[in-house]
N, C-alpha and C positions, 0 to 999 in steps of 0.2 A: 370565359375568354382570357382572363388575366392569367390563369394557370397555364394555358397553351403558350402565351407569350413568354412566361417565366421559363418554361421547359425549353423553348426555342433558344432563349438567350443563354441558358446554361449550356445546351448542346453546341451553340456557336463558340462560346468561350472555351469549352473542352476541346473542340476541334482546333481552334487557333493554338491553344496550349500544346496539343499533341504535335502539331505541325512544327512549332519551334523547338520542341524537345527533340524530335526526330532529326531535325537539321543540326542541332548542337551535338548529338550522338554521332553524326556522320563526319563532323570536322575532325581532322587528325590533331593530336596533341603535338607539342613542340618535338621535333625529331622523329616523329612517326610518319610513315607513308600514308597518303590518302587512301581511303578504303577501296576506291575503284582500282587501284594499282594491283592488288592481290587478286581481284576478281577479273580484270580485263587484261592487263598488260603482262603480268608476271607468268601466267600459264604459258604464254609464248616463250618467254625466256627460260622457263623450266624445261620445255621441250628442247630448246637449243642446248641447254646444259646437258641433257641426257643424250642428245644426238652427237654432241662433240666431246662428251666426257670431261666437262669443265670441272676443275677442283673448287673448293670453297672461295679461295682468293680470287680466282678468275671470274667466278660467277657473281661475286660481290662487285667487282669492278664493271662487269657487263651491266648489271642492274644499275649501278650508279650512272653509267654513261647513257643508258637508256632513259632513265628518268630525267636526267639533266638535259637531254635533247628535246624532250616533249615540248617545252615552251617555244623553242626555235621552230619546231616542226609545226605547231599550231599557227605561229605567226606567218610562216611561209604559205600554209594552206589558205589562210585567210587572204593573203596577198594574191594568190593564184586565183582564187574564187573572185575577187574584186576584178582582177584583170580579164578574166573570162566573161564576167558580166559586162564589162565595158566593151569588150570585143563583140559580144552578141548585140549590144545596143547599136554599134557601128554597122554590123552586118545586117541589121534589120532595115536599114535605109540603103537601098541599092545604089543611090547616088553618091554615097560617101566613100572616100578612100580608106580602106581598112589597114593599110601598111603599118601606120604608126601603132594601132591597137594590136595587130599581130606581133609586131616587134616587141611591144611591152609584155604581152602574155609569154612569148617565147623567152624573153629576158628573165622573168620572174621564175618560170619553170627550170631555166638553166641554173639560176642561183639556187633553187631547191635542190636540183640534182647534185650540184657541187657540195652543198652542205651535207646531203645525205651521204655522199660518197666519203666525205671526210669523217663522218660519224661511223660508217662501216669500216673505214681503215683504223680509226681509234679503237674500235671494238676488237678488230682482229689483232691489234698490237698487244692485247692482254692475253693472247693465246700463244701456245707453242706453234712452230711452223706448220705441222701437219693439221692441227686444229684450225688454223687460220686459213689454209687452203681449202679445207672441207666447208668452212664458213663462207668463204668467197664463192665456192661452187654451189652452195645452198641459196645464198642471198643475192648475189649478182644477176642471175637470170631474171629473178622477180623484180629487181630494182631496175634493171635495164628494159624490162618488158619483153624479154625473150621467151617465146612460147615453146621452144623445144629444148632439149637437153643441151647443156653448154659445157665445154671444157675450157679451162683457162690455160692449159698448156698448149703450145703451138702444134698444129698438126703437121705430120711429116709430109713434105712435098713429094708429089709423084713424079 
């Protein structure tokens, strides 16, 4: 029986050690990007780079803007989630007025949209005019939730 307990203790210690070693290996060193950036975020940017023909300088700036916007994006997403939870709580009671909760949810969504639009504009500013136009035509329909093709140039009046 003692031998089984000893083996169990060793296995638990090895498991704990492996867990902490794996966590330490995943942490970025000073100046390095977190490992999830190359695996999740940057393939999107690489596609954008190829689609728009960004040079090294432009692509480096787009990456920098993208990574620096992530904390703001996370914060706004958390606030939207909280506002939506509050709204759902109010809506679950048919006797409560939902106006204030609706206004709060709309206000946070508006703040998020403004911040994202600023980010999109900052990103476009690192591009030449044709690249920026292509970027807007690619990104804005998704950002605005437009489900059909969208042209940013005014349509001729009939």
